[in-house]
C-alpha positions as CSV (number, residue, x, y, z in Angstrom):
1,X,232.5,307.0,85.0
2,X,229.4,305.6,83.3
3,X,230.4,303.6,80.2
4,X,227.7,303.6,77.2
5,X,226.7,300.4,76.1
6,X,227.4,299.1,72.7
7,X,224.6,298.8,70.1
8,X,225.0,295.0,70.5
9,X,224.9,295.0,74.1
10,X,221.9,297.2,74.2
11,X,220.3,294.6,72.0
12,X,221.3,291.5,74.3
13,X,219.9,293.5,77.1
14,X,216.4,293.7,75.4
15,X,216.1,290.1,74.8
16,X,217.1,289.3,78.1
17,X,214.2,291.7,79.7
18,X,211.7,290.3,77.2
19,X,212.7,286.7,78.3
20,X,212.5,287.5,82.0
21,X,208.8,288.9,81.4
22,X,207.9,286.0,79.6
23,X,209.0,283.6,82.4
24,X,207.5,285.8,85.0
25,X,204.3,285.7,83.4
26,X,203.7,282.1,83.7
27,X,205.6,281.7,87.1
28,X,204.1,279.6,90.0
29,X,204.8,281.2,93.2
30,X,205.0,278.8,96.4
31,X,203.0,279.4,99.3
32,X,202.3,277.4,102.5
33,X,199.4,275.1,102.4
34,X,197.7,272.5,104.0
35,X,194.7,270.2,103.5
36,X,192.8,267.5,105.5
37,X,190.2,265.1,104.5
38,X,187.5,264.7,106.8
39,X,184.8,262.1,106.6
40,X,181.7,261.0,108.5
41,X,179.4,258.2,108.3
42,X,175.6,258.6,108.3
43,X,173.6,255.5,109.3
44,X,170.2,255.1,107.4
45,X,167.3,254.3,109.8
46,X,164.8,251.4,109.1
47,X,161.0,251.7,108.5
48,X,159.4,248.2,109.3
49,X,156.2,247.5,111.1
50,X,154.5,244.0,112.0
51,X,150.6,243.5,112.6
52,X,148.7,240.5,113.6
53,X,144.8,240.3,113.8
54,X,142.5,237.5,114.5
55,X,140.7,235.5,112.1
56,X,137.0,235.6,111.9
57,X,136.4,233.0,109.1
58,X,134.6,230.3,111.4
59,X,131.8,232.7,112.2
60,X,128.2,233.4,110.4
61,X,127.3,236.9,109.8
62,X,124.2,238.8,108.2
63,X,123.5,242.3,107.0
64,X,123.8,244.9,110.0
65,X,126.3,243.0,111.7
66,X,129.8,244.7,112.4
67,X,132.4,241.9,113.0
68,X,135.5,243.3,114.7
69,X,138.9,241.8,114.1
70,X,141.3,242.4,117.4
71,X,144.9,242.6,116.9
72,X,148.1,245.0,116.9
73,X,150.2,247.1,115.0
74,X,154.0,247.7,116.1
75,X,156.8,249.8,114.9
76,X,159.7,247.4,114.5
77,X,162.0,249.7,112.9
78,X,164.5,252.4,114.1
79,X,162.7,255.6,113.0
80,X,159.0,257.2,113.6
81,X,156.3,255.9,111.1
82,X,152.9,257.1,110.2
83,X,150.3,254.3,109.9
84,X,147.2,254.1,107.8
85,X,144.9,251.0,107.3
86,X,142.8,250.9,103.9
87,X,140.3,248.1,103.0
88,X,140.6,245.6,100.4
89,X,137.2,243.9,100.2
90,X,136.7,240.8,97.9
91,X,133.4,239.2,97.7
92,X,132.6,235.6,96.4
93,X,129.0,235.3,95.2
94,X,127.2,232.3,94.6
95,X,124.1,234.2,93.2
96,X,123.9,236.4,90.0
97,X,121.0,238.6,91.4
98,X,118.4,239.3,94.2
99,X,116.1,236.5,92.5
100,X,118.6,233.7,93.2
101,X,119.9,233.1,89.8
102,X,122.7,230.8,90.7
103,X,126.1,230.9,89.1
104,X,127.7,227.7,87.6
105,X,130.4,228.5,90.1
106,X,131.3,231.3,92.3
107,X,132.2,234.5,91.0
108,X,134.6,236.9,93.0
109,X,134.7,240.4,92.6
110,X,135.7,243.9,94.3
111,X,133.2,245.4,96.7
112,X,132.1,248.1,94.0
113,X,128.6,248.4,95.9
114,X,130.1,249.3,99.1
115,X,128.6,246.5,101.1
116,X,131.4,246.5,103.8
117,X,132.8,249.4,105.4
118,X,135.9,249.0,107.6
119,X,137.1,251.3,110.3
120,X,140.4,251.4,112.3
121,X,139.4,251.4,116.3
122,X,140.8,251.4,119.7
123,X,139.7,251.4,123.2
124,X,142.1,254.5,123.6
125,X,143.0,257.3,121.2
126,X,144.6,260.4,121.7
127,X,148.5,259.8,122.7
128,X,150.4,257.4,124.8
129,X,153.7,258.0,126.9
130,X,156.2,255.5,128.1
131,X,157.5,255.4,131.9
132,X,160.2,257.9,130.8
133,X,158.0,260.7,129.5
134,X,158.7,259.9,125.7
135,X,155.8,259.7,123.3
136,X,155.0,256.1,122.1
137,X,151.9,256.8,119.8
138,X,149.5,259.5,118.7
139,X,146.3,259.3,116.8
140,X,145.3,261.6,113.9
141,X,142.4,262.0,111.7
142,X,141.7,263.6,108.3
143,X,138.5,265.5,109.0
144,X,137.4,265.8,105.5
145,X,137.6,261.9,104.9
146,X,137.5,260.4,108.2
147,X,140.7,258.4,107.6
148,X,142.6,257.8,110.6
149,X,146.5,257.7,111.2
150,X,149.0,256.6,113.9
151,X,152.0,258.1,114.7
152,X,154.3,255.3,116.3
153,X,157.7,255.7,117.7
154,X,160.2,253.0,117.4
155,X,159.3,250.1,119.4
156,X,156.0,251.2,120.0
157,X,152.9,248.9,120.0
158,X,149.2,249.8,119.6
159,X,146.4,247.3,120.3
160,X,143.6,248.1,117.7
161,X,140.8,246.5,116.1
162,X,139.5,246.7,112.6
163,X,135.6,246.9,112.6
164,X,133.7,245.9,109.3
165,X,130.0,247.1,109.0
166,X,128.0,244.6,106.7
167,X,125.8,247.5,105.4
168,X,122.3,246.2,105.2
169,X,121.0,248.9,102.7
170,X,123.1,247.3,100.0
171,X,123.1,243.5,101.0
172,X,120.2,242.2,98.8
173,X,119.3,238.2,98.5
174,X,122.5,237.9,96.1
175,X,124.5,238.4,99.4
176,X,123.3,235.2,100.8
177,X,125.8,232.6,101.1
178,X,128.3,234.8,100.1
179,X,132.0,234.8,101.2
180,X,133.5,238.2,102.2
181,X,137.1,238.3,102.3
182,X,137.9,241.5,104.4
183,X,141.3,242.4,103.6
184,X,143.1,245.5,104.9
185,X,146.3,247.0,103.8
186,X,148.4,248.3,106.8
187,X,150.9,251.0,105.1
188,X,153.7,252.8,107.1
189,X,155.7,255.6,105.7
190,X,158.1,258.3,107.2
191,X,157.0,261.3,109.0
192,X,158.0,264.0,106.4
193,X,155.2,265.8,104.6
194,X,156.5,264.7,101.2
195,X,156.4,260.8,102.3
196,X,152.9,261.2,103.9
197,X,151.6,263.0,100.4
198,X,153.0,260.3,98.2
199,X,151.6,257.5,100.7
200,X,148.3,259.0,101.7
201,X,147.6,262.3,100.1
202,X,147.8,264.2,103.1
203,X,150.4,266.4,105.2
204,X,150.9,267.3,108.8
205,X,148.7,270.5,108.3
206,X,145.7,268.5,107.1
207,X,145.5,266.2,110.0
208,X,144.1,267.0,113.6
209,X,144.8,265.0,116.7
210,X,142.1,262.4,117.5
211,X,140.4,261.7,120.6
212,X,137.5,259.5,119.7
213,X,134.3,261.2,119.4
214,X,136.0,264.9,120.3
215,X,138.5,266.2,117.7
216,X,140.5,269.3,118.2
217,X,143.7,270.7,117.0
218,X,146.5,269.2,118.9
219,X,148.0,272.5,120.3
220,X,144.6,273.4,122.2
221,X,144.7,269.7,123.8
222,X,147.9,268.2,124.1
223,X,150.3,269.7,126.9
224,X,153.3,271.5,125.3
225,X,156.0,268.6,126.4
226,X,153.9,266.2,124.4
227,X,153.3,268.4,121.4
228,X,156.9,269.3,121.1
229,X,157.8,265.7,120.8
230,X,154.9,265.3,118.1
231,X,156.4,268.4,115.9
232,X,159.9,266.9,116.3
233,X,158.7,263.6,114.8
234,X,157.1,265.5,112.0
235,X,160.2,267.5,111.3
236,X,158.4,270.9,112.5
């Protein structure tokens, strides 16, 4: 026999149901979970070069000469590097003009007249490999400017020279007894396009392999095994 609930009991049941609904709405259920923290270390490489060139200060030169300073550039860092050499020529004049108007004391200025033209040179261009078949260096050139670049693998060393043409068409009498400081800035950067753009204003697509007098796109001249290594260095 089913008993009817009294009016008071019906109200109590309604309250309990309401409370249960409120509790259920905010309840948090327990589920099986698990988590682990995984860490890994990334070691940053080093970009560092060293260079040494002979001093030509004890020699006497004249317009038309092209003194050459022999030396080397070496990558002593742990990552590949692209290297370029730019000139920083300072001239200390004794005379103010071609009529031998003499300064009271020497005046030093930058080479604003283009009296000295420097160029990075070597006996061998192209690319080099070690005994294990790994790329050590590769020469590149910007055909539009003639600027040269060297890709150097970690530990690689290239024998180079810096040739300085003393331009006779520019050097009038005021250059007599002048002291010319042929400085060169050797700059190295990473092999990413962004780094090369910031340092040199070029990307990999702007430069060609350089083989001396004959230039050509690397893919047409360099063996595939070498080209693959070059592309890997340039993150291609």
